Wavefront OBJ file of the C-alpha trace (Angstrom):
o trace
v -16.459 1.744 -24.823
v -12.448 1.092 -24.586
v -11.282 -1.340 -22.839
v -9.429 0.814 -20.327
v -12.866 2.604 -19.535
v -13.979 -0.445 -18.237
v -10.773 -1.532 -16.300
v -11.132 1.910 -14.682
v -14.938 1.876 -13.958
v -13.913 -1.117 -11.982
v -11.039 0.327 -10.216
v -13.252 3.279 -9.251
v -15.468 0.527 -7.734
v -12.457 -1.156 -5.979
v -10.628 1.727 -4.613
v -14.077 3.645 -3.099
v -14.929 0.581 -1.402
v -18.785 0.452 -2.927
v -21.677 -1.760 -3.231
v -23.140 -0.863 -6.856
v -26.941 -0.629 -7.301
v -27.386 1.564 -10.423
v -25.027 1.631 -13.081
v -25.618 -1.288 -15.786
v -21.949 -2.305 -15.416
v -21.579 -1.918 -11.902
v -24.808 -4.091 -11.649
v -23.205 -6.237 -13.938
v -20.018 -6.647 -11.260
v -21.887 -6.105 -8.322
v -20.021 -8.217 -5.915
v -17.179 -6.967 -6.824
v -16.639 -5.338 -3.960
v -19.590 -4.779 -1.724
v -19.332 -2.415 1.369
v -22.297 -3.542 3.411
v -23.589 -1.079 5.996
v -21.687 -0.925 9.289
v -24.676 -2.973 10.991
v -24.314 -6.057 8.724
v -20.621 -6.051 9.444
v -20.508 -5.834 13.347
v -23.419 -8.463 13.153
v -21.465 -10.456 10.321
v -17.916 -10.184 12.363
v -19.585 -11.110 15.418
v -20.778 -14.361 14.440
v -17.047 -15.490 14.483
v -15.519 -15.733 17.506
v -12.077 -17.128 17.290
v -9.092 -17.309 19.490
v -6.983 -14.223 20.604
v -3.867 -14.189 19.455
v -1.905 -13.534 22.387
v -2.463 -10.775 25.062
v -2.900 -7.533 23.738
v -0.573 -5.695 25.390
v 2.994 -3.459 24.030
v 5.836 -5.567 24.296
v 6.971 -5.584 28.213
v 10.540 -5.086 27.796
v 11.148 -1.876 26.211
v 15.054 -1.519 26.723
v 15.238 -4.808 24.708
v 13.732 -3.872 21.537
v 16.537 -1.859 20.289
v 20.400 -1.146 20.979
v 22.598 1.089 19.602
v 24.925 -1.651 17.975
v 25.953 -0.271 14.796
v 25.380 -2.399 11.550
v 27.890 -2.964 8.465
v 26.504 -3.322 5.087
v 27.393 -7.206 4.577
v 28.188 -8.762 1.116
v 26.931 -12.335 0.222
v 29.480 -13.944 2.276
v 28.701 -11.562 5.200
v 26.446 -12.011 8.024
v 23.498 -10.665 6.214
v 20.508 -9.207 8.355
v 16.502 -10.747 7.480
v 14.510 -8.350 6.825
v 10.701 -7.634 7.103
v 8.488 -5.243 5.211
v 5.390 -4.451 6.867
v 2.909 -2.868 4.440
v -0.385 -1.879 5.646
v -3.292 -1.239 3.512
v -4.868 2.097 3.419
v -3.787 3.318 6.902
v -3.964 6.856 6.723
v -1.460 9.591 8.186
v -3.700 10.103 11.420
v -4.657 6.542 11.721
v -1.700 5.543 14.080
v -1.395 5.633 17.537
v 2.121 7.626 17.582
v -0.004 10.547 15.615
v -3.426 9.691 17.291
v -3.967 8.977 20.334
v -7.552 7.996 20.053
v -6.076 5.101 17.695
v -4.608 1.690 19.723
v -1.240 1.048 18.583
v 1.156 0.004 21.646
v 3.258 -2.191 19.752
v 3.999 0.182 16.668
v 3.906 3.323 18.820
v 6.880 1.988 20.611
v 8.714 0.473 18.067
v 8.520 3.933 16.504
v 9.832 5.469 19.597
v 13.009 3.079 19.645
v 13.301 2.800 16.101
v 13.546 5.291 13.100
v 10.691 7.443 12.320
v 10.553 8.600 8.366
v 8.694 11.768 8.961
v 8.994 12.445 5.451
v 8.120 9.024 3.790
v 6.155 9.076 0.512
v 4.190 6.201 -1.486
v 1.801 6.762 -4.578
v -2.043 7.513 -4.201
v -3.244 4.236 -4.729
v -2.703 0.152 -4.270
v -0.877 -1.414 -7.750
v 1.584 1.594 -8.052
v 2.929 1.889 -4.994
v 2.810 -2.281 -4.662
v 4.786 -1.991 -8.060
v 7.121 0.499 -6.827
v 8.061 -1.350 -3.715
v 8.939 -4.314 -5.675
v 10.736 -2.665 -8.657
v 12.436 0.350 -7.150
v 10.897 1.835 -10.110
v 8.394 5.176 -10.870
v 5.452 3.403 -12.135
v 5.126 5.491 -15.060
v 8.480 4.393 -16.633
v 7.032 0.910 -16.850
v 3.138 1.441 -17.889
v 2.291 0.969 -13.965
v 0.698 4.365 -13.003
v -2.864 4.528 -14.729
v -5.131 2.682 -12.335
v -4.957 -0.340 -10.497
v -4.576 -4.259 -11.748
v -8.239 -5.682 -12.665
v -9.201 -8.995 -11.590
v -10.661 -10.071 -15.202
v -8.187 -8.733 -17.609
v -5.474 -10.465 -18.947
v -2.689 -8.539 -17.758
v -0.195 -8.176 -15.302
v 3.014 -6.344 -13.991
v 5.548 -5.877 -16.792
v 8.262 -8.331 -16.586
v 11.298 -5.788 -18.020
v 11.854 -4.892 -14.186
v 12.804 -7.631 -11.902
v 11.284 -7.618 -8.262
v 12.745 -7.427 -5.279
v 13.243 -11.164 -4.126
v 15.124 -11.580 -7.297
v 17.939 -9.626 -6.682
v 17.833 -11.089 -3.167
v 18.084 -14.705 -4.144
v 21.059 -13.873 -5.915
v 22.562 -13.312 -2.663
v 21.108 -16.078 -0.634
v 17.802 -15.238 0.444
v 14.946 -16.878 1.153
v 12.062 -14.716 -0.119
v 8.150 -14.913 1.418
v 4.844 -13.192 0.387
v 2.163 -13.226 2.686
v -0.977 -10.957 1.962
v -1.712 -8.906 -0.791
v -0.269 -8.814 -4.309
v -2.626 -6.660 -6.589
v 0.082 -7.107 -9.328
v -2.045 -9.350 -11.594
v -2.232 -13.088 -11.781
v -3.954 -14.308 -14.787
v -0.439 -16.321 -16.103
v 1.596 -18.028 -14.105
v 4.488 -16.008 -13.992
v 2.755 -12.950 -13.052
v 2.594 -14.288 -9.483
v 4.874 -13.976 -6.335
v 5.980 -17.930 -6.921
v 7.410 -16.538 -10.297
v 9.132 -12.917 -9.382
v 11.361 -14.323 -7.053
v 9.435 -15.420 -4.007
v 10.208 -18.520 -3.008
v 7.065 -19.677 -0.587
v 3.356 -17.066 -1.033
v 0.387 -16.991 1.062
v -2.464 -14.561 -0.130
v -4.531 -12.940 -2.303
v -4.285 -11.712 -5.688
v -6.905 -8.981 -6.057
v -6.980 -5.510 -4.390
v -9.122 -6.791 -1.364
v -10.572 -9.536 0.776
v -13.191 -10.511 2.906
v -11.926 -11.056 6.030
v -13.815 -14.517 6.661
v -15.218 -15.417 3.254
v -11.730 -14.772 1.738
v -13.583 -13.824 -1.455
v -13.252 -10.634 -3.923
v -13.848 -9.448 -6.820
v -17.424 -11.057 -8.045
v -17.647 -12.722 -5.509
v -14.672 -15.278 -6.312
v -12.808 -17.210 -3.972
v -9.125 -15.847 -3.147
v -6.712 -17.038 -0.870
v -4.139 -19.007 -2.139
v -0.891 -21.155 -0.877
v 1.684 -21.202 -3.902
v -0.972 -20.479 -5.946
v -3.159 -23.692 -4.517
v -6.387 -22.738 -3.475
v -6.953 -22.784 0.629
v -11.263 -23.546 0.748
v -10.543 -24.526 4.404
v -9.716 -21.307 5.845
v -13.177 -20.218 5.428
v -14.543 -18.806 8.755
v -11.404 -17.909 10.140
v -10.000 -14.045 10.070
v -7.631 -13.284 7.475
v -5.294 -11.250 9.559
v -5.022 -14.390 11.743
v -4.335 -16.526 9.069
v -1.441 -14.744 8.032
v 0.093 -13.968 11.539
v -0.344 -17.759 11.812
v 1.564 -18.548 8.581
v 4.675 -16.079 9.591
v 4.770 -17.746 13.086
v 5.255 -20.797 11.185
v 7.621 -19.629 8.912
v 9.717 -17.827 11.252
v 9.782 -21.026 13.577
v 11.302 -23.478 10.819
v 13.729 -20.681 9.438
v 16.943 -21.851 8.788
v 19.429 -19.465 10.847
v 22.184 -20.275 8.573
v 20.262 -18.095 5.696
v 19.154 -15.046 5.324
v 15.486 -14.183 4.768
v 12.810 -11.583 3.080
v 9.499 -11.434 4.348
v 7.053 -9.297 2.493
v 4.224 -8.413 4.981
v 1.174 -6.926 2.989
v -1.041 -6.912 5.442
v -5.103 -6.565 3.913
v -6.163 -4.449 7.091
v -7.299 -1.672 7.310
v -8.568 -1.642 3.691
v -12.560 -2.424 3.371
v -14.651 -4.162 4.012
v -14.613 -3.123 7.734
v -14.747 -6.992 9.073
v -12.748 -7.221 12.791
v -12.862 -9.465 15.072
v -14.760 -9.070 18.272
v -11.896 -8.612 20.367
v -10.350 -5.489 18.707
v -13.997 -4.042 18.719
v -14.207 -4.048 22.009
v -11.025 -2.226 22.304
v -13.004 0.914 20.945
v -16.761 0.184 22.311
v -16.910 3.270 24.609
v -14.899 5.737 22.023
v -16.545 8.768 20.968
v -16.633 8.324 17.418
v -18.790 6.930 14.659
v -19.199 2.978 14.452
v -17.653 3.050 10.594
v -14.497 4.404 12.590
v -14.488 2.226 15.478
v -14.752 -0.913 12.823
v -11.887 0.376 10.876
v -9.617 1.370 13.725
v -10.375 -2.208 14.964
v -8.588 -3.325 11.752
v -5.846 -1.094 12.980
v -5.431 -2.605 16.068
v -5.615 -5.905 14.477
v -2.450 -4.958 12.484
v -0.786 -3.419 15.604
v -1.475 -7.073 17.211
v 0.188 -8.620 13.993
v 3.429 -6.599 14.255
v 3.501 -7.774 18.045
v 3.476 -11.459 16.829
v 6.458 -10.839 14.310
v 8.503 -9.456 17.110
v 7.393 -11.924 19.709
v 8.319 -14.910 16.928
v 11.445 -13.275 15.609
v 12.898 -12.896 19.512
v 11.307 -16.596 20.236
v 13.464 -17.847 17.088
v 16.508 -16.251 18.482
v 16.133 -14.256 15.295
v 15.438 -10.705 16.326
v 18.847 -9.418 17.110
v 19.786 -9.625 13.179
v 16.534 -8.410 11.723
v 15.408 -5.452 9.977
v 11.798 -4.073 10.077
v 10.474 -1.653 7.195
v 6.709 -0.458 8.000
v 4.862 1.661 5.647
v 1.194 2.337 4.183
v 0.876 1.870 0.810
v -0.799 5.266 0.217
v -2.804 7.437 2.137
v -6.092 6.833 4.148
v -9.443 6.940 2.380
v -10.724 9.711 4.131
v -14.328 10.122 1.903
v -14.473 6.824 4.272
v -13.576 6.264 8.069
v -10.042 6.709 7.564
v -7.853 10.105 8.806
v -5.139 12.029 7.349
v -5.583 14.900 9.334
v -4.052 17.371 9.882
v -3.081 16.540 5.845
v -5.202 17.935 2.793
v -7.109 15.118 0.545
v -6.843 11.615 0.446
v -6.025 8.410 -1.085
v -6.813 9.358 -4.950
v -5.001 12.816 -5.016
v -2.065 14.157 -5.314
v -2.097 16.228 -2.413
v -0.061 15.068 0.786
v -2.860 13.302 2.843
v -3.038 10.782 -0.161
v 1.056 10.237 -0.736
v 2.605 11.585 2.793
v 2.211 8.016 5.061
v 2.953 6.568 8.200
v 6.573 4.969 8.134
v 9.673 3.840 10.373
v 12.314 1.410 10.480
v 12.716 -0.830 13.761
v 15.811 -3.049 14.417
v 18.271 -3.715 17.043
v 20.637 -3.218 14.487
v 20.038 0.723 14.039
v 22.674 3.277 14.579
v 20.392 5.758 16.713
v 16.844 6.053 17.626
v 15.489 9.085 16.452
v 13.524 11.130 13.912
v 14.266 11.276 10.437
v 12.748 14.525 8.764
v 14.609 14.062 5.432
v 12.441 12.819 2.483
v 12.384 8.685 1.429
v 10.126 7.085 -1.368
v 8.589 3.867 -1.287
v 10.882 2.951 -4.684
v 14.086 3.829 -2.240
v 12.590 0.834 0.237
v 13.572 -2.152 -2.360
v 17.248 -0.524 -3.048
v 17.874 -0.143 0.633
v 17.115 -3.729 1.033
v 19.322 -4.587 -1.554
v 22.181 -2.237 -0.157
v 21.642 -3.966 3.428
v 21.826 -7.487 1.552
v 24.871 -7.352 -0.033
v 23.426 -6.785 -3.713
v 26.081 -5.313 -5.919
v 25.414 -1.940 -6.879
v 25.685 -1.791 -10.430
v 22.285 -4.197 -10.372
v 20.091 -1.894 -9.486
v 21.940 1.889 -9.967
v 20.050 2.286 -13.124
v 16.669 2.015 -10.622
v 14.767 5.147 -9.529
v 15.703 4.297 -5.670
v 17.767 6.232 -3.281
v 19.292 3.780 -0.590
v 18.749 5.056 2.632
v 21.134 2.019 4.356
v 23.676 4.827 5.715
v 20.370 6.450 7.605
v 20.255 3.344 9.560
v 23.862 2.059 9.772
v 25.384 5.158 10.036
v 22.943 7.494 11.720
v 22.694 10.083 8.733
v 19.919 11.749 7.081
v 18.474 10.707 3.717
v 19.867 11.849 0.294
v 16.892 12.552 -1.695
v 16.093 15.772 -2.494
v 13.502 15.122 -5.283
v 10.843 12.888 -6.368
v 8.066 11.973 -8.684
v 4.809 11.724 -6.938
v 3.216 10.307 -10.288
v 2.990 10.884 -13.779
v -0.357 9.489 -15.357
v -1.154 11.166 -18.853
v -3.629 8.757 -19.608
v -7.527 9.483 -19.448
v -9.333 8.878 -16.972
v -7.050 10.231 -14.411
v -8.731 8.487 -11.109
v -5.773 9.549 -8.777
v -4.575 12.706 -10.583
v -2.122 13.939 -13.392
v 1.196 14.547 -12.115
v 3.081 16.155 -9.593
v 6.656 16.947 -8.386
v 8.578 17.400 -5.232
v 11.884 19.701 -5.217
v 13.123 20.092 -2.186
v 10.752 22.515 -0.415
v 8.878 22.902 -3.700
v 5.665 20.614 -4.992
v 4.003 21.371 -7.730
v 0.728 19.634 -8.793
v 0.272 20.136 -12.739
v -3.129 19.459 -13.975
v -5.933 17.446 -12.337
v -4.948 16.814 -8.823
v -7.133 13.607 -8.139
v -10.573 12.663 -7.105
v -10.766 14.786 -3.876
v -9.345 17.838 -2.171
v -10.174 19.278 1.218
v -9.531 18.457 4.881
v -10.846 16.182 7.553
v -14.652 15.991 7.758
v -14.643 18.390 4.324
v -13.561 15.764 1.851
v -14.722 17.652 -1.701
v -15.041 16.225 -5.087
v -13.182 18.117 -7.653
v -14.307 18.607 -11.127
v -15.080 18.964 -13.974
v -12.408 16.703 -15.402
v -13.867 13.279 -14.704
v -15.606 11.707 -17.021
v -19.810 11.360 -16.868
v -19.533 7.916 -17.088
v -17.147 8.213 -13.413
v -19.455 10.790 -11.332
v -22.309 7.994 -11.359
v -19.939 5.730 -9.073
v -20.084 8.651 -6.406
v -23.479 8.021 -5.696
v -22.945 4.812 -4.735
v -20.515 5.370 -2.000
v -21.190 5.622 1.349
v -20.492 9.613 1.573
v -23.412 12.127 0.965
v -22.203 12.622 -2.863
v -25.399 15.005 -3.642
v -23.865 17.416 -1.236
v -20.783 16.628 -2.802
v -21.683 17.345 -6.205
v -23.394 20.525 -4.813
v -20.182 21.932 -3.677
v -17.657 20.354 -5.952
v -15.113 22.945 -7.129
v -12.721 23.371 -10.066
v -9.199 23.865 -9.044
v -6.139 25.873 -10.625
v -4.381 23.875 -13.483
v -1.153 24.730 -11.557
v -0.943 24.365 -7.749
v 2.579 25.340 -6.040
v 2.917 24.698 -2.212
v 6.101 25.626 0.088
v 5.597 22.254 2.061
v 8.202 23.572 4.381
v 6.079 26.215 5.222
v 2.721 25.150 4.297
v 2.588 21.469 4.642
v -1.041 21.353 4.985
v -0.934 23.039 1.639
v -3.219 25.712 2.333
v -1.889 28.322 0.117
v -1.146 28.029 -3.759
v 1.886 30.569 -3.995
v 2.290 29.662 -7.706
v 1.420 33.158 -8.891
v 3.991 34.595 -6.723
v 6.512 32.458 -7.929
v 6.514 31.870 -11.668
v 10.331 31.117 -11.872
v 9.742 28.059 -9.414
v 7.001 26.753 -11.517
v 8.709 26.960 -15.101
v 11.641 24.901 -13.067
v 9.767 22.380 -12.160
v 7.659 22.029 -15.067
v 11.036 21.819 -16.727
v 11.644 18.882 -14.940
v 8.179 17.328 -15.313
v 8.914 17.568 -19.462
v 12.161 15.694 -18.830
v 10.121 12.930 -16.631
v 7.922 12.912 -19.635
v 10.562 11.517 -22.074
v 10.653 8.487 -19.920
v 6.680 7.849 -19.569
v 5.587 4.491 -20.836
v 1.770 4.453 -21.773
v -0.346 2.002 -19.866
v -0.248 -1.912 -21.562
v -3.791 -2.394 -22.250
v -4.959 -5.810 -21.689
v -7.954 -7.799 -22.544
v -10.937 -8.528 -20.552
v -11.287 -12.285 -20.666
v -14.828 -14.012 -19.741
v -12.450 -17.521 -18.982
v -10.949 -15.783 -16.156
v -14.015 -15.161 -14.205
v -14.780 -16.843 -11.254
v -18.054 -18.656 -12.522
v -15.569 -20.569 -15.428
v -13.082 -21.425 -12.331
v -15.313 -23.384 -9.697
v -15.840 -20.129 -7.947
v -12.475 -19.036 -7.659
v -9.678 -16.681 -8.882
v -7.212 -18.662 -10.649
v -4.234 -17.915 -12.243
v -2.921 -19.925 -15.882
v -6.123 -18.465 -17.954
v -3.839 -16.638 -19.935
v -0.310 -16.046 -21.731
v 1.726 -12.680 -20.849
v 4.563 -11.381 -22.732
v 7.519 -9.336 -21.279
v 5.206 -6.477 -21.184
v 2.469 -8.230 -18.693
v 0.144 -7.943 -21.923
v -1.516 -11.352 -23.633
v 0.705 -12.450 -26.345
l 1 2 3 4 5 6 7 8 9 10 11 12 13 14 15 16 17 18 19 20 21 22 23 24 25 26 27 28 29 30 31 32 33 34 35 36 37 38 39 40 41 42 43 44 45 46 47 48 49 50 51 52 53 54 55 56 57 58 59 60 61 62 63 64 65 66 67 68 69 70 71 72 73 74 75 76 77 78 79 80 81 82 83 84 85 86 87 88 89 90 91 92 93 94 95 96 97 98 99 100 101 102 103 104 105 106 107 108 109 110 111 112 113 114 115 116 117 118 119 120 121 122 123 124 125 126 127 128 129 130 131 132 133 134 135 136 137 138 139 140 141 142 143 144 145 146 147 148 149 150 151 152 153 154 155 156 157 158 159 160 161 162 163 164 165 166 167 168 169 170 171 172 173 174 175 176 177 178 179 180 181 182 183 184 185 186 187 188 189 190 191 192 193 194 195 196 197 198 199 200 201 202 203 204 205 206 207 208 209 210 211 212 213 214 215 216 217 218 219 220 221 222 223 224 225 226 227 228 229 230 231 232 233 234 235 236 237 238 239 240 241 242 243 244 245 246 247 248 249 250 251 252 253 254 255 256 257 258 259 260 261 262 263 264 265 266 267 268 269 270 271 272 273 274 275 276 277 278 279 280 281 282 283 284 285 286 287 288 289 290 291 292 293 294 295 296 297 298 299 300 301 302 303 304 305 306 307 308 309 310 311 312 313 314 315 316 317 318 319 320 321 322 323 324 325 326 327 328 329 330 331 332 333 334 335 336 337 338 339 340 341 342 343 344 345 346 347 348 349 350 351 352 353 354 355 356 357 358 359 360 361 362 363 364 365 366 367 368 369 370 371 372 373 374 375 376 377 378 379 380 381 382 383 384 385 386 387 388 389 390 391 392 393 394 395 396 397 398 399 400 401 402 403 404 405 406 407 408 409 410 411 412 413 414 415 416 417 418 419 420 421 422 423 424 425 426 427 428 429 430 431 432 433 434 435 436 437 438 439 440 441 442 443 444 445 446 447 448 449 450 451 452 453 454 455 456 457 458 459 460 461 462 463 464 465 466 467 468 469 470 471 472 473 474 475 476 477 478 479 480 481 482 483 484 485 486 487 488 489 490 491 492 493 494 495 496 497 498 499 500 501 502 503 504 505 506 507 508 509 510 511 512 513 514 515 516 517 518 519 520 521 522 523 524 525 526 527 528 529 530 531 532 533 534 535 536 537 538 539 540 541 542 543 544 545 546 547 548 549 550 551 552 553 554 555 556 557 558 559 560 561 562 563 564
């Protein structure tokens, strides 16, 4: 079997949050991504009381959140803003309080109200490609990063031929701190955050973590501070650990030196192990237990956002800080997430897989408002470079389009077109390709693993290889019913997103000229496509060869991110 098939079999295992039982490879990797039944998880979480990270209340002084003082973009010698990216993991469109009153996120809701809500912000349909985009400002398909996710036991990482955001910021005087999930490879130390421009890092290498044990794939321990293992943290919830680290970082910050914090939180990605104090918020809600656990992690995320705001104010740094918040992809609605009213889920090119909650919060913004223009994850690092005073010549060849003027001048975003993803290799976990241009959206080829709407997510067939179908029998959904009802979609789907944002009606037949035009655009993008770089499965990278942990330093990669 090709290495790529092993990689993607593992990738499905990770992104679908399964507990393996049948398939031989899955049995081999059984510990990679355990999803216990919800009763076990609640019992497990209740075993750790922990202290409450401050009162769970919205920020008291609503007027103190923002003023309308305009921000001038500064050069390296000016008063550069501090910048924080808060990246949620698998947070669905309908998993925030400002879209859904059942969700308890008072701080996020207030920041959106007083900030800039990015109403049409897009990500990639799964973890690693989105994280590559937000670090590089480059479409993943142009760097061999559009095909699946990074696998823990493979000698591979994000390529080196495009610099990451903190490397640019370091040139103009920023201190750069990475906290949380990485998921861009780690086998060689040069792949890790500290080698890609970050001065300090505290987090986990892989695509998920158990919130109290801090183990991930293969049961290997995976929590590191500057690549040094932090065993003493076992038993303390991950969200508390990361929030405490950010608090310490902000308190110790030199006010004369601008900083960038990449707060890549694990919540609300599975496994659903929330602290009891957040579970208490949903105990009387009329919803499934799995949804309660999921939303408890969302509320935990909200409290971490509150702590960041409070810490900045206490350190007298808030007035010169910009916070950009978004999810890395749509919610996994084959599980307990919600993308309502959008079609689709994580691992699909429909709006539910790629349109994500996002906003900007800062006292420096020009106007508090809802921005309806299009923004994309690749735009975020370019916008940050623009705001920080990086010379435009440094980033003008990247794919991102700066929306700094949205913040500083109250304009609308300039972007009118973007690629949702291009993946021309088999098996295609998250769809083949899609393009948005103006009001039109074209999905060509396989649209992703799932289609459908809330409570009616349907498996798309027959594009998946046979060995992939078996994985769905190990998920938490009723795959027998899904397989009975599986559908075949047309290879060409065209939607008028302005008139039909929920993608109910395929209008390809009525608009052949539009389809032809968008196909020609995709053909042009194909000329820039870089085939994914295939890494090698290396037993020496497994936890049983590394004292039960995931460590760096067991491979040596070249600039393509593959072993020399």
